[in-house]
C-alpha positions as CSV (number, residue, x, y, z in Angstrom):
1,M,-35.5,-24.0,57.5
2,N,-32.5,-24.2,55.2
3,N,-29.4,-22.0,55.6
4,T,-29.0,-19.0,53.6
5,I,-25.6,-18.7,51.8
6,Y,-24.2,-15.7,50.2
7,H,-20.7,-14.6,48.9
8,S,-19.1,-11.1,49.2
9,P,-19.4,-8.5,48.1
10,L,-23.2,-8.2,48.0
11,R,-24.1,-4.6,47.2
12,V,-25.0,-2.4,44.2
13,E,-24.4,1.4,44.5
14,G,-24.1,0.9,48.2
15,F,-27.4,-1.0,48.7
16,A,-28.1,-4.6,49.5
17,E,-30.9,-6.4,48.0
18,L,-34.2,-5.8,50.0
19,G,-34.7,-9.5,50.2
20,D,-31.5,-10.3,51.7
21,Y,-32.3,-8.6,55.0
22,A,-32.8,-10.4,58.3
23,A,-34.7,-8.9,61.2
24,I,-34.1,-8.9,64.8
25,G,-36.2,-7.2,67.7
26,E,-37.7,-7.4,71.2
27,G,-41.4,-6.2,70.9
28,R,-40.5,-2.7,70.6
29,S,-38.2,-2.1,67.7
30,V,-36.7,-4.2,64.7
31,A,-33.3,-3.9,63.2
32,L,-32.5,-5.1,59.7
33,I,-29.1,-6.8,59.0
34,A,-27.6,-7.2,55.4
35,P,-25.7,-10.4,54.8
36,D,-22.4,-8.3,54.9
37,G,-23.1,-7.7,58.6
38,S,-24.6,-4.1,58.4
39,I,-27.1,-3.1,60.3
40,D,-28.8,-0.8,57.8
41,W,-32.0,0.1,59.6
42,W,-33.0,0.5,63.2
43,C,-35.5,2.7,64.7
44,A,-34.7,3.3,68.3
45,P,-36.2,2.9,70.9
46,N,-39.6,2.4,69.1
47,L,-40.6,1.0,65.8
48,D,-41.7,4.5,64.7
49,S,-38.9,6.6,66.2
50,P,-36.7,8.4,63.9
51,P,-34.1,5.9,62.5
52,L,-30.8,5.6,64.3
53,F,-29.5,3.6,61.5
54,D,-30.9,4.5,57.9
55,Q,-28.5,3.4,55.2
56,M,-31.3,1.6,53.4
57,L,-32.8,4.9,52.6
58,D,-29.4,6.8,51.7
59,A,-26.0,5.1,51.0
60,S,-24.1,8.2,51.2
61,I,-25.4,9.9,54.5
62,G,-27.2,7.0,56.2
63,G,-26.3,5.6,59.4
64,F,-25.2,2.1,59.7
65,F,-23.4,-0.6,62.2
66,K,-21.4,-3.0,60.4
67,L,-19.3,-6.1,61.5
68,E,-17.6,-7.4,58.5
69,P,-14.5,-9.7,57.8
70,S,-11.5,-7.7,56.3
71,A,-10.7,-10.4,53.9
72,P,-13.1,-11.8,51.2
73,Y,-15.6,-14.2,52.8
74,R,-18.5,-16.6,52.4
75,V,-21.7,-16.0,54.5
76,E,-24.1,-18.5,55.9
77,R,-27.0,-17.5,58.2
78,H,-30.2,-18.7,59.8
79,Y,-32.5,-18.1,62.8
80,R,-32.1,-20.5,65.8
81,P,-35.0,-22.9,65.9
82,D,-38.2,-21.5,67.3
83,S,-36.5,-18.1,67.9
84,N,-35.7,-14.8,66.4
85,V,-32.1,-14.9,67.5
86,L,-29.9,-14.7,64.3
87,E,-26.7,-16.7,63.7
88,T,-24.3,-15.7,60.8
89,R,-21.3,-17.8,59.9
90,F,-18.5,-16.0,58.2
91,E,-15.8,-18.0,56.6
92,T,-12.6,-16.9,54.9
93,D,-9.4,-18.5,53.6
94,T,-7.8,-18.1,57.1
95,G,-10.7,-19.3,59.3
96,S,-14.4,-19.0,60.4
97,L,-16.6,-17.3,63.1
98,L,-20.1,-17.3,64.3
99,L,-21.9,-13.9,64.9
100,T,-25.0,-14.2,67.1
101,E,-27.3,-11.2,67.2
102,S,-30.3,-10.1,69.3
103,I,-32.1,-7.1,70.5
104,N,-32.2,-8.3,74.1
105,S,-35.1,-8.7,76.4
106,T,-35.8,-10.6,79.6
107,L,-38.0,-13.6,80.5
108,A,-40.3,-11.0,82.1
109,G,-40.6,-8.9,78.9
110,R,-38.6,-5.8,77.3
111,L,-35.9,-4.1,79.0
112,P,-36.1,-0.3,80.1
113,W,-33.4,0.5,77.6
114,S,-32.7,-0.8,74.1
115,E,-29.8,-3.3,74.0
116,L,-28.6,-4.5,70.7
117,A,-26.1,-7.4,71.3
118,R,-23.6,-8.9,68.8
119,R,-21.7,-11.8,70.0
120,V,-18.4,-13.0,68.0
121,E,-17.2,-16.6,68.6
122,G,-14.1,-18.0,66.9
123,I,-14.5,-21.4,65.2
124,E,-11.4,-22.3,63.2
125,G,-8.3,-20.5,62.3
126,T,-8.2,-16.7,62.6
127,V,-10.6,-13.9,61.2
128,T,-10.2,-10.3,61.5
129,L,-13.7,-8.7,61.9
130,D,-13.9,-4.9,61.1
131,L,-16.3,-2.8,63.1
132,H,-17.7,0.4,61.6
133,L,-20.5,2.5,63.2
134,R,-21.9,5.8,61.9
135,F,-25.0,7.1,63.6
136,G,-27.9,8.4,61.4
137,T,-28.7,12.3,61.4
138,A,-32.4,11.8,60.2
139,A,-31.8,13.6,56.9
140,E,-29.2,15.9,58.5
141,T,-31.6,17.2,61.2
142,R,-29.6,16.2,63.9
143,S,-25.8,15.9,64.6
144,P,-24.5,13.3,66.8
145,W,-21.8,14.3,69.3
146,M,-19.7,12.4,71.7
147,A,-19.2,13.0,75.4
148,E,-16.8,11.4,78.1
149,T,-18.2,10.3,81.3
150,P,-16.6,8.4,84.4
151,Q,-18.6,5.3,83.0
152,G,-17.1,5.6,79.3
153,T,-17.9,7.3,76.0
154,V,-21.6,8.3,75.3
155,F,-23.0,9.5,72.1
156,H,-26.0,12.0,72.1
157,I,-28.1,12.0,69.0
158,A,-31.1,14.5,69.6
159,D,-33.0,13.0,72.7
160,L,-31.1,9.7,72.4
161,M,-28.1,8.7,74.3
162,A,-26.1,5.7,73.2
163,M,-23.0,3.9,74.4
164,L,-20.9,1.2,72.5
165,R,-20.0,-1.6,74.9
166,T,-17.4,-4.1,73.8
167,S,-15.2,-6.7,75.4
168,D,-11.6,-6.0,76.0
169,D,-10.2,-7.8,72.9
170,V,-12.0,-5.2,70.6
171,I,-9.5,-2.7,69.4
172,V,-10.8,0.9,68.7
173,T,-8.8,3.0,66.2
174,R,-11.2,5.8,65.9
175,C,-13.9,7.2,68.1
176,D,-15.1,10.7,67.5
177,D,-18.5,12.5,66.7
178,E,-18.5,11.1,63.3
179,E,-17.9,7.5,63.5
180,I,-16.4,4.5,65.5
181,I,-13.9,2.2,63.8
182,A,-12.5,-1.0,65.5
183,S,-11.5,-4.5,64.8
184,V,-11.5,-7.9,66.5
185,T,-9.7,-11.0,65.7
186,T,-10.9,-14.3,66.5
187,R,-9.3,-17.7,67.3
188,P,-10.7,-21.1,68.0
189,G,-12.8,-20.9,71.3
190,S,-12.4,-17.1,71.3
191,R,-15.6,-15.1,72.5
192,S,-16.1,-11.4,72.1
193,L,-19.1,-9.2,72.6
194,I,-20.2,-5.9,71.0
195,A,-23.3,-4.2,72.0
196,L,-25.0,-0.8,71.6
197,L,-27.0,0.5,74.4
198,V,-29.7,3.4,73.7
199,T,-32.1,5.3,75.8
200,E,-34.4,8.2,74.9
201,G,-34.6,11.1,77.3
202,E,-33.7,9.0,80.3
203,P,-30.6,8.1,82.2
204,L,-28.6,5.2,80.6
205,A,-27.9,2.0,82.5
206,I,-24.6,0.5,82.0
207,P,-24.8,-3.5,82.4
208,A,-21.8,-5.6,82.5
209,I,-20.6,-7.3,79.4
210,D,-21.2,-10.6,80.9
211,A,-24.8,-9.8,81.7
212,I,-25.3,-8.5,78.2
213,D,-24.0,-11.8,76.7
214,K,-26.1,-13.9,78.9
215,R,-29.2,-11.9,77.9
216,I,-28.6,-13.1,74.4
217,E,-29.7,-16.8,75.7
218,T,-32.3,-15.4,77.8
219,S,-33.9,-13.6,74.8
220,H,-33.5,-17.0,73.0
221,E,-35.4,-18.8,75.7
222,A,-38.1,-16.1,75.8
223,W,-38.7,-16.5,72.0
224,C,-38.7,-20.3,72.4
225,D,-41.1,-20.3,75.2
226,W,-43.5,-18.2,73.0
227,S,-43.2,-20.1,69.9
228,R,-43.5,-23.5,71.6
229,G,-46.6,-22.3,73.3
230,L,-48.4,-21.8,70.0
231,S,-51.2,-24.3,69.3
232,Y,-51.0,-24.7,65.6
233,R,-50.6,-28.3,64.4
234,G,-51.7,-28.1,60.8
235,R,-50.2,-28.3,57.4
236,Y,-46.9,-26.2,56.6
237,D,-46.1,-25.8,60.3
238,D,-42.3,-24.9,59.8
239,Y,-43.6,-22.0,57.6
240,V,-46.3,-21.2,60.0
241,K,-44.0,-21.0,62.9
242,R,-41.5,-18.8,61.2
243,S,-44.2,-16.3,59.9
244,A,-45.6,-16.3,63.4
245,L,-42.2,-15.3,64.7
246,A,-42.0,-12.7,62.0
247,L,-45.6,-11.2,63.0
248,K,-44.3,-11.0,66.5
249,F,-41.8,-8.5,65.4
250,L,-44.8,-6.2,64.5
251,W,-46.4,-6.7,67.8
252,Y,-45.8,-3.2,69.8
253,S,-45.5,-4.5,73.3
254,P,-45.8,-1.1,75.1
255,T,-49.4,-0.7,73.7
256,G,-50.5,-4.0,72.0
257,A,-50.6,-2.2,68.5
258,L,-49.7,-4.1,65.4
259,A,-47.6,-2.3,63.0
260,A,-48.0,-3.1,59.4
261,A,-44.2,-3.3,58.8
262,A,-41.0,-2.1,60.3
263,T,-39.7,0.2,57.7
264,T,-40.7,3.2,55.6
265,S,-40.2,4.1,51.9
266,L,-38.9,0.8,50.5
267,P,-40.1,0.9,46.8
268,E,-42.7,-1.4,45.3
269,G,-40.8,-0.7,42.1
270,I,-37.2,0.4,41.8
271,G,-37.1,4.1,41.0
272,G,-40.8,4.6,41.4
273,E,-42.8,6.8,43.7
274,K,-44.9,4.2,45.5
275,N,-42.8,4.3,48.6
276,Y,-44.9,4.6,51.7
277,D,-44.4,4.6,55.7
278,Y,-45.9,1.4,57.0
279,R,-44.6,1.8,60.7
280,Y,-48.3,2.5,61.9
281,A,-51.1,0.2,62.8
282,W,-53.8,-0.2,60.1
283,V,-57.3,-1.5,61.0
284,R,-57.4,-3.9,58.1
285,D,-53.9,-5.3,58.8
286,A,-54.4,-5.4,62.4
287,C,-57.6,-7.3,62.1
288,L,-56.0,-9.7,59.7
289,I,-53.0,-10.3,62.0
290,I,-55.3,-11.0,65.0
291,K,-57.1,-13.6,62.8
292,A,-53.6,-15.2,62.2
293,F,-52.9,-15.1,66.0
294,V,-56.1,-16.7,66.6
295,Y,-55.3,-19.5,64.2
296,I,-51.7,-20.2,65.8
297,G,-53.2,-19.9,69.4
298,A,-51.3,-16.6,70.4
299,L,-53.9,-15.8,73.0
300,E,-52.0,-13.1,74.7
301,D,-51.0,-11.2,71.6
302,C,-54.6,-11.6,70.1
303,K,-56.4,-10.3,73.2
304,A,-53.8,-7.3,73.6
305,A,-54.0,-6.4,70.0
306,Y,-57.9,-6.5,69.8
307,S,-58.2,-4.6,73.0
308,W,-55.8,-2.1,71.8
309,L,-57.8,-1.7,68.4
310,S,-61.1,-1.4,70.1
311,Q,-60.1,1.0,72.7
312,T,-58.4,3.2,70.1
313,I,-61.6,3.3,68.0
314,I,-63.7,4.1,70.8
315,R,-61.4,7.0,71.9
316,H,-61.3,8.5,68.5
317,G,-65.0,8.0,67.7
318,V,-66.5,5.3,65.4
319,K,-65.6,7.2,62.3
320,L,-63.1,4.7,61.4
321,R,-59.5,5.9,60.4
322,A,-57.6,3.8,58.2
323,C,-54.5,3.7,60.4
324,Y,-53.3,5.0,63.9
325,T,-50.0,5.5,65.4
326,L,-48.6,2.6,67.8
327,D,-49.7,4.8,70.6
328,G,-53.1,5.1,69.3
329,E,-53.0,8.7,68.0
330,L,-53.7,10.1,64.7
331,V,-51.1,9.3,61.9
332,P,-49.1,12.5,61.0
333,E,-49.5,14.0,57.6
334,E,-46.8,13.0,55.1
335,R,-43.5,15.0,55.0
336,Y,-40.6,14.2,52.7
337,P,-37.1,14.3,54.1
338,E,-34.1,15.0,51.8
339,L,-32.8,11.5,51.3
340,S,-32.1,9.8,48.1
341,G,-34.3,6.8,48.7
342,Y,-33.4,3.1,48.1
343,R,-31.7,2.9,44.9
344,G,-32.9,6.4,43.9
345,S,-36.5,5.7,44.7
346,K,-38.1,8.8,46.0
347,P,-39.8,10.4,47.6
348,V,-38.9,9.1,51.2
349,R,-41.9,9.5,53.5
350,I,-42.5,10.0,56.9
351,G,-46.3,9.8,57.9
352,N,-49.1,8.4,55.7
353,N,-51.9,10.4,54.0
354,A,-54.1,7.3,53.8
355,R,-55.1,8.3,57.3
356,D,-57.9,10.7,55.9
357,Q,-59.3,8.0,53.2
358,V,-62.6,6.5,53.4
359,Q,-62.2,2.6,53.4
360,L,-65.4,0.8,53.7
361,S,-64.0,-2.5,53.9
362,M,-62.7,-1.9,57.4
363,Y,-66.2,-2.5,58.7
364,G,-66.1,-6.0,57.5
365,D,-62.6,-6.3,58.9
366,M,-63.9,-5.4,62.4
367,L,-67.0,-7.2,62.6
368,A,-65.6,-10.4,61.1
369,T,-62.6,-10.3,63.5
370,A,-64.9,-9.8,66.3
371,R,-66.6,-12.8,65.4
372,L,-63.6,-15.1,65.1
373,F,-62.5,-13.7,68.5
374,I,-65.7,-15.0,70.1
375,E,-65.4,-18.3,68.4
376,A,-62.0,-18.6,69.8
377,G,-63.7,-18.7,73.2
378,H,-63.3,-15.0,74.3
379,V,-65.8,-12.5,75.6
380,L,-66.5,-9.2,74.5
381,D,-66.8,-6.3,77.1
382,L,-69.8,-3.8,77.0
383,S,-67.8,-1.0,75.4
384,T,-66.6,-3.2,72.7
385,S,-69.9,-4.6,72.1
386,R,-71.6,-1.1,71.8
387,M,-68.8,0.1,69.5
388,L,-69.5,-3.0,67.2
389,A,-73.2,-2.3,66.9
390,E,-72.3,1.5,66.1
391,L,-69.9,0.3,63.4
392,A,-72.7,-1.8,62.1
393,N,-75.0,1.0,62.1
394,C,-72.3,3.3,60.4
395,C,-71.8,0.6,57.8
396,A,-75.6,0.4,57.0
397,D,-75.6,4.2,56.5
398,S,-72.4,4.3,54.6
399,W,-72.1,1.3,52.2
400,R,-73.7,3.3,49.2
401,Q,-70.5,5.9,49.3
402,K,-67.6,5.5,47.1
403,D,-64.5,5.1,48.8
404,S,-60.6,4.7,48.1
405,G,-60.8,0.8,48.4
406,I,-58.5,-1.6,50.0
407,W,-55.7,-0.5,47.9
408,E,-56.0,3.1,49.3
409,L,-56.2,4.6,45.7
410,P,-56.7,8.4,45.0
411,E,-59.5,7.7,42.7
412,E,-62.7,7.1,44.7
413,Q,-65.1,4.4,43.2
414,H,-67.6,1.8,44.0
415,Y,-65.1,-0.9,44.6
416,T,-66.6,-4.3,44.5
417,Q,-64.5,-5.5,47.3
418,S,-65.5,-2.7,49.6
419,K,-69.2,-3.6,49.1
420,M,-68.7,-7.3,49.7
421,A,-67.0,-6.4,52.8
422,C,-69.8,-4.2,53.9
423,W,-72.1,-7.2,53.3
424,L,-69.7,-9.3,55.5
425,A,-70.0,-6.5,58.3
426,L,-73.7,-6.7,58.4
427,D,-74.0,-10.3,58.0
428,R,-71.6,-10.9,61.0
429,A,-73.4,-8.1,63.1
430,V,-76.6,-10.2,62.5
431,E,-75.0,-13.2,63.8
432,L,-73.4,-11.5,67.0
433,A,-76.8,-10.0,67.5
434,K,-78.6,-13.3,67.5
435,E,-76.1,-14.8,69.7
436,K,-76.5,-11.9,72.2
437,H,-72.9,-10.6,71.8
438,I,-74.1,-7.3,70.6
439,E,-77.4,-5.1,71.1
440,S,-79.9,-6.6,68.6
441,T,-82.2,-3.5,68.5
442,W,-81.2,-2.9,64.8
443,I,-80.9,-6.6,63.6
444,E,-83.8,-6.3,61.1
445,R,-82.4,-3.2,59.7
446,W,-78.9,-4.9,59.3
447,Q,-80.6,-7.9,57.5
448,R,-82.3,-5.7,55.0
449,E,-79.3,-3.5,54.2
450,R,-77.2,-6.8,53.9
451,D,-79.5,-8.1,51.3
452,R,-79.6,-4.6,49.6
453,I,-75.9,-4.7,49.2
454,R,-76.1,-8.4,47.8
455,D,-78.5,-7.1,45.3
456,W,-76.5,-4.0,44.3
457,V,-73.3,-6.1,43.8
458,E,-74.9,-8.7,41.7
459,E,-76.5,-6.1,39.5
460,H,-73.7,-3.7,39.1
461,C,-70.4,-5.5,39.8
462,W,-70.6,-8.7,37.6
463,S,-69.4,-8.8,34.2
464,E,-70.9,-11.6,31.9
465,N,-68.1,-10.6,29.3
466,L,-65.3,-11.5,31.8
467,Q,-67.3,-14.0,33.8
468,A,-66.0,-12.2,37.0
469,Y,-66.7,-9.7,39.4
470,L,-65.2,-6.3,38.4
471,F,-62.7,-4.2,40.1
472,Y,-65.5,-1.6,40.5
473,R,-68.7,-0.8,39.0
474,G,-68.2,0.5,35.4
475,S,-64.5,-0.6,35.3
476,D,-65.4,-2.9,32.3
477,D,-62.4,-5.5,31.9
478,R,-60.5,-4.7,35.2
479,L,-60.1,-7.3,38.1
480,D,-58.8,-6.9,41.6
481,A,-57.0,-9.8,43.5
482,S,-58.3,-8.6,46.8
483,M,-61.6,-10.4,45.9
484,A,-59.9,-13.4,47.5
485,L,-60.6,-11.9,50.8
486,V,-64.3,-11.9,50.5
487,H,-64.8,-15.7,49.8
488,H,-67.3,-15.7,52.5
489,Y,-69.6,-13.7,50.4
490,G,-69.0,-15.9,47.3
491,N,-69.8,-19.1,49.6
492,S,-73.0,-17.5,51.0
493,V,-74.3,-15.6,47.9
494,N,-73.0,-17.0,44.5
495,P,-70.3,-19.7,44.8
496,Q,-70.3,-20.2,41.0
497,R,-69.6,-16.5,40.1
498,M,-66.9,-16.2,42.9
499,L,-65.1,-19.4,41.7
500,A,-65.3,-17.9,37.9
501,T,-63.8,-14.7,39.4
502,Y,-60.9,-16.5,41.0
503,R,-60.3,-18.3,37.7
504,A,-60.2,-14.9,35.8
505,I,-57.8,-13.5,38.6
506,Y,-55.2,-16.4,38.3
507,R,-55.4,-16.2,34.5
508,E,-55.2,-12.3,34.0
509,L,-53.6,-11.0,37.3
510,G,-51.2,-14.1,37.8
511,H,-50.6,-14.9,34.1
512,N,-51.7,-18.4,34.7
513,S,-49.7,-18.4,38.1
514,P,-50.7,-17.8,41.8
515,M,-48.2,-15.1,42.0
516,L,-50.6,-12.2,41.4
517,Y,-50.6,-8.5,40.8
518,R,-52.9,-6.4,43.0
519,Y,-55.2,-5.2,40.1
520,S,-55.4,-4.9,36.2
521,G,-52.7,-2.6,35.0
522,V,-50.5,-2.2,37.9
523,E,-47.7,-4.6,36.9
524,K,-46.3,-1.8,34.9
525,E,-45.1,-0.1,38.0
526,E,-44.9,-2.6,40.8
527,S,-44.3,-6.3,41.6
528,T,-46.6,-9.4,42.5
529,F,-48.4,-8.7,45.9
530,V,-47.3,-11.6,48.1
531,A,-50.5,-11.6,50.3
532,C,-52.7,-11.7,47.5
533,S,-51.1,-15.0,46.3
534,F,-51.9,-16.6,49.7
535,W,-55.3,-15.2,49.9
536,L,-56.1,-17.1,46.7
537,V,-55.0,-20.2,48.4
538,E,-57.2,-19.6,51.4
539,A,-60.1,-18.7,49.1
540,L,-59.8,-21.7,46.8
541,A,-59.5,-24.0,49.9
542,S,-62.3,-22.4,51.6
543,M,-64.7,-22.8,48.6
544,G,-63.8,-26.7,48.3
545,E,-61.1,-26.4,45.5
546,R,-58.5,-28.0,47.6
547,S,-56.3,-29.5,44.7
548,D,-56.0,-26.3,43.1
549,A,-55.4,-24.4,46.4
550,E,-52.7,-27.1,47.3
551,Q,-50.8,-26.7,44.0
552,A,-51.0,-22.9,44.3
553,M,-49.5,-23.1,47.8
554,R,-46.5,-25.3,46.6
555,T,-45.9,-23.0,43.6
556,I,-45.9,-19.8,45.8
557,L,-43.5,-21.3,48.5
558,D,-41.2,-22.7,45.9
559,T,-41.0,-19.2,44.3
560,L,-40.4,-17.4,47.6
561,C,-38.4,-19.6,49.7
562,E,-35.7,-20.4,47.4
563,Q,-34.5,-16.9,46.6
564,G,-31.8,-16.7,49.3
565,N,-33.5,-14.8,52.1
566,V,-34.0,-16.0,55.7
567,E,-37.7,-16.0,55.2
568,T,-38.5,-12.5,56.2
569,F,-41.1,-11.5,53.6
570,N,-41.3,-8.1,52.1
571,E,-44.6,-6.7,50.6
572,M,-43.9,-7.7,47.0
573,F,-41.9,-10.0,45.0
574,D,-40.8,-9.3,41.4
575,V,-41.2,-12.6,39.4
576,R,-39.2,-11.1,36.6
577,S,-36.0,-10.4,38.4
578,G,-36.5,-12.9,41.3
579,T,-36.2,-10.1,43.8
580,W,-38.1,-8.7,46.6
581,R,-39.6,-5.3,46.8
582,G,-41.5,-3.3,49.4
583,N,-41.4,-2.7,53.1
584,L,-40.4,-5.6,55.5
585,P,-41.0,-7.7,57.6
586,Q,-44.6,-7.3,56.0
587,G,-47.3,-8.3,58.3
588,L,-49.8,-9.0,55.4
589,S,-47.4,-11.3,53.6
590,H,-46.8,-13.4,56.8
591,L,-50.4,-13.5,58.0
592,A,-51.7,-14.5,54.7
593,L,-49.3,-17.5,54.6
594,I,-50.7,-18.5,58.0
595,C,-54.3,-18.3,56.8
596,A,-53.6,-20.3,53.8
597,A,-52.0,-22.8,55.6
598,Q,-54.8,-23.1,58.1
599,A,-57.3,-23.3,55.1
600,L,-55.4,-26.3,53.9
601,S,-55.4,-28.0,57.3
């Protein structure tokens, strides 16, 4: 992939652009790093822990961990090939240096503590690099305090204990409860290390500086071992591999859960209220990520994620929840900490109220994913098999209800995509039963309900005027880009109507472009939804429109990948300003790219 180049300064009102962040992680947490060397987001030790650094949500009181040249500079950065280890080159008038960053792990898996390592190597001349660290207070609900120990200075932040470890050439000029300020000057061939060690409610191990430094390379080897083990050999393989590595950030190794994104409350529109907490596992998102894992051959991740999802649903009962915590518990109700929000976008949210919504499309997600899991050569256990049959029965009983739809809207309606997803659920249930993967007792009932759904959709959700399937029954002239997710319905029931719908979506929701808004009217308050664009590519390719799909794919990649980021996708992209919006790394965006590339292959 191309290097990403920036010139300082790179902030507006204390905030970096959302699309300028790069991620590092280790399968438990994700840190986001701005081009000026500031880590503005890191929830430690877990993805859904309170943030240790949260300057992304409040530039005045948020925590951060910055390494930045003291003189004006030019920045060039990239990920190492096949890896999530990040390399940043700073150049000033007096010299240049290389900053290598990793949240370290071992070849056997993650460490029992969090180890964020930052190696500084001198390349040419001399460069003074300033260090500034301020721990976050979780919206002023915890007050960091320093304590001296025989092994060095530690910081207590509620239940967290942290220690800054540095090589001897790092000169500390201030270290107190409030902040740490230091500097290091590089010369050709010099090598320094700055690392932050964190543990929660446990003793803190203090490894040697050399051991931390070596683990950067060990972590790189682990990333390379994983990515080189992928079996994808299709089109756009470089983009697919980078998206696979981004999805790996969201795989929570302690349980196998898949987070939707690593952040909360990053706005879909600057100054707006659509700012949500995505640090949980959505049934829909998890199923689609598992689908992407199947396509790329990530067997271990696929199995662990599907097992976690099945066991979590079984434990809580087959009344599906839209989302669960990464530990498989119920998501907390939203609360609103007193933070200013990214560039004034409020409220900042912890928790997610979508947890209580009815979302009928999840039945289709679960049954279709089971089918794909089996087609990939895997075998269902008895508990999962029984659970899937129960879900099919629940779907057969529930499809007539209104729901909040895939977009989790407060207004319940008979959303067309939800009905088609229910059709898909029962169609897949019939297939699984015929092949003896699930109990066949109810197969005739599933067939009849599937056909009733088809008849209902064709009667109530098609618009002759628009020549398209409607957003929901009675919505007159409104369209929904998520129809691209249910192309299997179109292929099986009415290909002509579905292709006509995709043409209308391209025309109306993309303004004759594959960069699509989610549904009619929403562009007034948010940006184009990246996953929808790739879903359209997948749908067109799957329905035989390969030339149109190929052209759309090239347009999307040209739009997204030439905007100066390191290909860590957010949820949305504002085509009007050329800037990214929403939480990141966004699982839907990356998995949709993989599925689009697979469809074109």
